[in-house]
N, CA, C and O atoms as a GROMACS GRO file, in nm:
protein
  280
    1MET      N    1   9.066  -7.623  -0.485
    1MET     CA    2   8.937  -7.555  -0.430
    1MET      C    3   8.919  -7.596  -0.285
    1MET      O    4   8.870  -7.705  -0.256
    2PRO      N    5   8.956  -7.512  -0.198
    2PRO     CA    6   8.945  -7.512  -0.042
    2PRO      C    7   8.800  -7.491  -0.011
    2PRO      O    8   8.731  -7.421  -0.085
    3ASN      N    9   8.744  -7.556   0.113
    3ASN     CA   10   8.593  -7.550   0.147
    3ASN      C   11   8.486  -7.534   0.023
    3ASN      O   12   8.391  -7.457   0.010
    4ALA      N   13   8.543  -7.647  -0.072
    4ALA     CA   14   8.438  -7.673  -0.184
    4ALA      C   15   8.371  -7.564  -0.256
    4ALA      O   16   8.258  -7.577  -0.302
    5ARG      N   17   8.451  -7.440  -0.268
    5ARG     CA   18   8.419  -7.350  -0.328
    5ARG      C   19   8.506  -7.293  -0.460
    5ARG      O   20   8.627  -7.315  -0.458
    6ALA      N   21   8.446  -7.220  -0.575
    6ALA     CA   22   8.536  -7.201  -0.674
    6ALA      C   23   8.625  -7.076  -0.628
    6ALA      O   24   8.569  -6.990  -0.560
    7SER      N   25   8.756  -7.061  -0.660
    7SER     CA   26   8.835  -6.950  -0.621
    7SER      C   27   8.876  -6.862  -0.756
    7SER      O   28   8.985  -6.810  -0.778
    8SER      N   29   8.762  -6.860  -0.836
    8SER     CA   30   8.811  -6.785  -0.976
    8SER      C   31   8.735  -6.652  -0.963
    8SER      O   32   8.639  -6.617  -0.895
    9ILE      N   33   8.812  -6.591  -1.053
    9ILE     CA   34   8.769  -6.423  -1.079
    9ILE      C   35   8.629  -6.424  -1.195
    9ILE      O   36   8.635  -6.492  -1.297
   10CYS      N   37   8.552  -6.371  -1.173
   10CYS     CA   38   8.437  -6.352  -1.271
   10CYS      C   39   8.503  -6.275  -1.374
   10CYS      O   40   8.581  -6.181  -1.360
   11ARG      N   41   8.447  -6.345  -1.505
   11ARG     CA   42   8.512  -6.276  -1.624
   11ARG      C   43   8.424  -6.166  -1.655
   11ARG      O   44   8.460  -6.075  -1.730
   12ASN      N   45   8.311  -6.171  -1.600
   12ASN     CA   46   8.210  -6.058  -1.645
   12ASN      C   47   8.230  -5.895  -1.598
   12ASN      O   48   8.215  -5.791  -1.662
   13CYS      N   49   8.272  -5.920  -1.453
   13CYS     CA   50   8.240  -5.836  -1.338
   13CYS      C   51   8.402  -5.835  -1.308
   13CYS      O   52   8.434  -5.720  -1.278
   14ASN      N   53   8.493  -5.908  -1.306
   14ASN     CA   54   8.615  -5.897  -1.246
   14ASN      C   55   8.601  -5.911  -1.072
   14ASN      O   56   8.689  -5.863  -1.001
   15ASP      N   57   8.507  -5.966  -1.025
   15ASP     CA   58   8.514  -5.970  -0.889
   15ASP      C   59   8.587  -6.072  -0.845
   15ASP      O   60   8.589  -6.190  -0.881
   16ASN      N   61   8.664  -5.996  -0.738
   16ASN     CA   62   8.794  -6.130  -0.658
   16ASN      C   63   8.730  -6.207  -0.567
   16ASN      O   64   8.799  -6.293  -0.512
   17GLN      N   65   8.609  -6.198  -0.535
   17GLN     CA   66   8.554  -6.280  -0.424
   17GLN      C   67   8.511  -6.418  -0.473
   17GLN      O   68   8.497  -6.416  -0.595
   18HIS      N   69   8.483  -6.545  -0.417
   18HIS     CA   70   8.466  -6.651  -0.454
   18HIS      C   71   8.311  -6.652  -0.547
   18HIS      O   72   8.208  -6.597  -0.508
   19LEU      N   73   8.326  -6.722  -0.668
   19LEU     CA   74   8.197  -6.730  -0.740
   19LEU      C   75   8.146  -6.839  -0.672
   19LEU      O   76   8.201  -6.942  -0.632
   20SER      N   77   7.992  -6.783  -0.662
   20SER     CA   78   7.871  -6.831  -0.621
   20SER      C   79   7.759  -6.860  -0.729
   20SER      O   80   7.760  -6.799  -0.836
   21ARG      N   81   7.663  -6.953  -0.700
   21ARG     CA   82   7.584  -6.972  -0.815
   21ARG      C   83   7.490  -6.843  -0.802
   21ARG      O   84   7.422  -6.812  -0.900
   22ASN      N   85   7.484  -6.771  -0.692
   22ASN     CA   86   7.375  -6.630  -0.694
   22ASN      C   87   7.470  -6.540  -0.780
   22ASN      O   88   7.430  -6.504  -0.890
   23HIS      N   89   7.560  -6.512  -0.749
   23HIS     CA   90   7.664  -6.436  -0.819
   23HIS      C   91   7.653  -6.438  -0.988
   23HIS      O   92   7.635  -6.347  -1.070
   24VAL      N   93   7.669  -6.559  -0.999
   24VAL     CA   94   7.637  -6.580  -1.168
   24VAL      C   95   7.509  -6.565  -1.211
   24VAL      O   96   7.490  -6.524  -1.326
   25ILE      N   97   7.428  -6.589  -1.147
   25ILE     CA   98   7.288  -6.559  -1.186
   25ILE      C   99   7.263  -6.406  -1.203
   25ILE      O  100   7.206  -6.361  -1.302
   26SER      N  101   7.311  -6.324  -1.094
   26SER     CA  102   7.268  -6.190  -1.075
   26SER      C  103   7.371  -6.121  -1.159
   26SER      O  104   7.322  -6.018  -1.206
   27CYS      N  105   7.501  -6.142  -1.198
   27CYS     CA  106   7.603  -6.074  -1.268
   27CYS      C  107   7.570  -6.110  -1.429
   27CYS      O  108   7.597  -6.020  -1.509
   28PHE      N  109   7.517  -6.228  -1.480
   28PHE     CA  110   7.489  -6.235  -1.622
   28PHE      C  111   7.359  -6.215  -1.663
   28PHE      O  112   7.316  -6.236  -1.776
   29ASN      N  113   7.286  -6.166  -1.548
   29ASN     CA  114   7.146  -6.164  -1.574
   29ASN      C  115   7.045  -6.264  -1.626
   29ASN      O  116   6.948  -6.249  -1.699
   30LEU      N  117   7.099  -6.377  -1.564
   30LEU     CA  118   7.026  -6.534  -1.624
   30LEU      C  119   6.879  -6.529  -1.620
   30LEU      O  120   6.820  -6.615  -1.685
   31HIS      N  121   6.806  -6.436  -1.550
   31HIS     CA  122   6.678  -6.467  -1.584
   31HIS      C  123   6.618  -6.393  -1.699
   31HIS      O  124   6.508  -6.428  -1.741
   32ALA      N  125   6.679  -6.296  -1.752
   32ALA     CA  126   6.629  -6.227  -1.878
   32ALA      C  127   6.712  -6.327  -1.966
   32ALA      O  128   6.640  -6.412  -2.017
   33PHE      N  129   6.812  -6.337  -1.989
   33PHE     CA  130   6.896  -6.454  -2.081
   33PHE      C  131   6.783  -6.552  -2.111
   33PHE      O  132   6.736  -6.563  -2.224
   34LEU      N  133   6.740  -6.623  -2.006
   34LEU     CA  134   6.695  -6.755  -2.025
   34LEU      C  135   6.544  -6.753  -2.037
   34LEU      O  136   6.481  -6.856  -2.060
   35ASN      N  137   6.464  -6.586  -2.014
   35ASN     CA  138   6.322  -6.580  -2.039
   35ASN      C  139   6.248  -6.649  -1.922
   35ASN      O  140   6.136  -6.698  -1.935
   36VAL      N  141   6.318  -6.648  -1.808
   36VAL     CA  142   6.237  -6.695  -1.699
   36VAL      C  143   6.187  -6.599  -1.621
   36VAL      O  144   6.227  -6.484  -1.630
   37PRO      N  145   6.092  -6.634  -1.533
   37PRO     CA  146   6.020  -6.492  -1.450
   37PRO      C  147   6.126  -6.496  -1.320
   37PRO      O  148   6.198  -6.588  -1.281
   38TYR      N  149   6.107  -6.363  -1.270
   38TYR     CA  150   6.214  -6.332  -1.155
   38TYR      C  151   6.175  -6.370  -1.056
   38TYR      O  152   6.246  -6.348  -0.958
   39VAL      N  153   6.052  -6.442  -1.037
   39VAL     CA  154   6.022  -6.507  -0.902
   39VAL      C  155   6.071  -6.672  -0.877
   39VAL      O  156   6.043  -6.749  -0.786
   40VAL      N  157   6.143  -6.687  -0.982
   40VAL     CA  158   6.203  -6.830  -0.970
   40VAL      C  159   6.354  -6.818  -0.925
   40VAL      O  160   6.440  -6.773  -1.001
   41PRO      N  161   6.380  -6.857  -0.803
   41PRO     CA  162   6.501  -6.850  -0.727
   41PRO      C  163   6.630  -6.888  -0.827
   41PRO      O  164   6.739  -6.831  -0.827
   42ASP      N  165   6.595  -6.979  -0.898
   42ASP     CA  166   6.724  -7.069  -0.953
   42ASP      C  167   6.690  -7.093  -1.116
   42ASP      O  168   6.649  -7.199  -1.164
   43PRO      N  169   6.715  -6.978  -1.183
   43PRO     CA  170   6.670  -7.019  -1.345
   43PRO      C  171   6.738  -7.136  -1.378
   43PRO      O  172   6.678  -7.231  -1.428
   44ILE      N  173   6.888  -7.139  -1.348
   44ILE     CA  174   6.939  -7.252  -1.418
   44ILE      C  175   6.890  -7.425  -1.419
   44ILE      O  176   6.901  -7.517  -1.500
   45SER      N  177   6.825  -7.407  -1.263
   45SER     CA  178   6.770  -7.566  -1.253
   45SER      C  179   6.644  -7.566  -1.306
   45SER      O  180   6.600  -7.670  -1.354
   46PHE      N  181   6.560  -7.435  -1.305
   46PHE     CA  182   6.427  -7.440  -1.351
   46PHE      C  183   6.430  -7.469  -1.524
   46PHE      O  184   6.333  -7.523  -1.577
   47VAL      N  185   6.530  -7.436  -1.591
   47VAL     CA  186   6.544  -7.465  -1.727
   47VAL      C  187   6.570  -7.609  -1.750
   47VAL      O  188   6.498  -7.685  -1.816
   48LEU      N  189   6.716  -7.650  -1.667
   48LEU     CA  190   6.728  -7.777  -1.693
   48LEU      C  191   6.625  -7.890  -1.644
   48LEU      O  192   6.655  -8.005  -1.678
   49ASN      N  193   6.538  -7.878  -1.589
   49ASN     CA  194   6.428  -7.939  -1.504
   49ASN      C  195   6.318  -7.930  -1.590
   49ASN      O  196   6.234  -8.019  -1.577
   50SER      N  197   6.301  -7.860  -1.658
   50SER     CA  198   6.175  -7.829  -1.763
   50SER      C  199   6.178  -7.929  -1.858
   50SER      O  200   6.280  -7.971  -1.911
   51PRO      N  201   6.050  -7.972  -1.882
   51PRO     CA  202   6.059  -8.098  -1.981
   51PRO      C  203   6.090  -7.986  -2.133
   51PRO      O  204   6.085  -7.864  -2.151
   52PRO      N  205   6.128  -8.128  -2.235
   52PRO     CA  206   6.167  -8.078  -2.390
   52PRO      C  207   6.034  -7.990  -2.435
   52PRO      O  208   5.918  -7.982  -2.394
   53THR      N  209   6.092  -7.945  -2.513
   53THR     CA  210   5.997  -7.863  -2.584
   53THR      C  211   5.948  -7.892  -2.753
   53THR      O  212   5.862  -7.837  -2.821
   54LYS      N  213   6.043  -8.002  -2.784
   54LYS     CA  214   6.005  -8.057  -2.887
   54LYS      C  215   6.025  -8.230  -2.890
   54LYS      O  216   6.079  -8.288  -2.796
   55ARG      N  217   5.978  -8.296  -3.004
   55ARG     CA  218   5.958  -8.432  -2.992
   55ARG      C  219   6.083  -8.496  -3.044
   55ARG      O  220   6.141  -8.456  -3.145
   56PRO      N  221   6.117  -8.583  -2.982
   56PRO     CA  222   6.257  -8.653  -3.032
   56PRO      C  223   6.287  -8.691  -3.205
   56PRO      O  224   6.214  -8.751  -3.283
   57THR      N  225   6.368  -8.655  -3.218
   57THR     CA  226   6.417  -8.701  -3.362
   57THR      C  227   6.381  -8.860  -3.404
   57THR      O  228   6.422  -8.957  -3.341
   58PRO      N  229   6.307  -8.864  -3.507
   58PRO     CA  230   6.304  -9.016  -3.560
   58PRO      C  231   6.452  -9.073  -3.579
   58PRO      O  232   6.540  -8.999  -3.622
   59ASN      N  233   6.474  -9.192  -3.549
   59ASN     CA  234   6.623  -9.248  -3.591
   59ASN      C  235   6.652  -9.245  -3.762
   59ASN      O  236   6.762  -9.266  -3.814
   60SER      N  237   6.548  -9.220  -3.819
   60SER     CA  238   6.588  -9.266  -3.984
   60SER      C  239   6.624  -9.116  -3.994
   60SER      O  240   6.728  -9.109  -4.059
   61ASN      N  241   6.583  -8.995  -3.958
   61ASN     CA  242   6.644  -8.863  -3.982
   61ASN      C  243   6.805  -8.875  -3.911
   61ASN      O  244   6.905  -8.826  -3.963
   62LYS      N  245   6.806  -8.936  -3.810
   62LYS     CA  246   6.950  -8.931  -3.751
   62LYS      C  247   7.028  -8.997  -3.831
   62LYS      O  248   7.133  -8.941  -3.863
   63ARG      N  249   6.997  -9.143  -3.890
   63ARG     CA  250   7.088  -9.210  -3.985
   63ARG      C  251   7.140  -9.128  -4.088
   63ARG      O  252   7.260  -9.119  -4.116
   64TYR      N  253   7.030  -9.057  -4.156
   64TYR     CA  254   7.036  -8.956  -4.280
   64TYR      C  255   7.140  -8.877  -4.265
   64TYR      O  256   7.233  -8.873  -4.346
   65TRP      N  257   7.131  -8.792  -4.138
   65TRP     CA  258   7.202  -8.664  -4.128
   65TRP      C  259   7.350  -8.732  -4.098
   65TRP      O  260   7.450  -8.690  -4.157
   66LYS      N  261   7.357  -8.850  -3.995
   66LYS     CA  262   7.521  -8.895  -4.002
   66LYS      C  263   7.570  -8.971  -4.127
   66LYS      O  264   7.689  -8.994  -4.149
   67TYR      N  265   7.492  -8.999  -4.187
   67TYR     CA  266   7.538  -9.068  -4.342
   67TYR      C  267   7.592  -8.918  -4.429
   67TYR      O  268   7.703  -8.913  -4.481
   68ILE      N  269   7.505  -8.817  -4.434
   68ILE     CA  270   7.545  -8.706  -4.528
   68ILE      C  271   7.668  -8.647  -4.460
   68ILE      O  272   7.750  -8.594  -4.536
   69TRP      N  273   7.695  -8.648  -4.326
   69TRP     CA  274   7.797  -8.559  -4.269
   69TRP      C  275   7.917  -8.646  -4.237
   69TRP      O  276   8.015  -8.591  -4.187
   70SER      N  277   7.918  -8.759  -4.256
   70SER     CA  278   8.025  -8.856  -4.250
   70SER      C  279   8.131  -8.848  -4.379
   70SER      O  280   8.226  -8.925  -4.385
   0.00000   0.00000   0.00000
């Protein structure tokens, strides 16, 4: 990867240029897919940096499902 940029072809639109974060956001229409307002410049970071929507699962439930699926 010269210049620290990915030199891949976009699988969605077959663009031969270097993939960039902005290209992926626009090509895959991530604002609509992730249900993020269009005024947010980076929907990927917005979703990853948002707090969780559910409380963590209790350890007793985790042990139960681990036992059931083992």
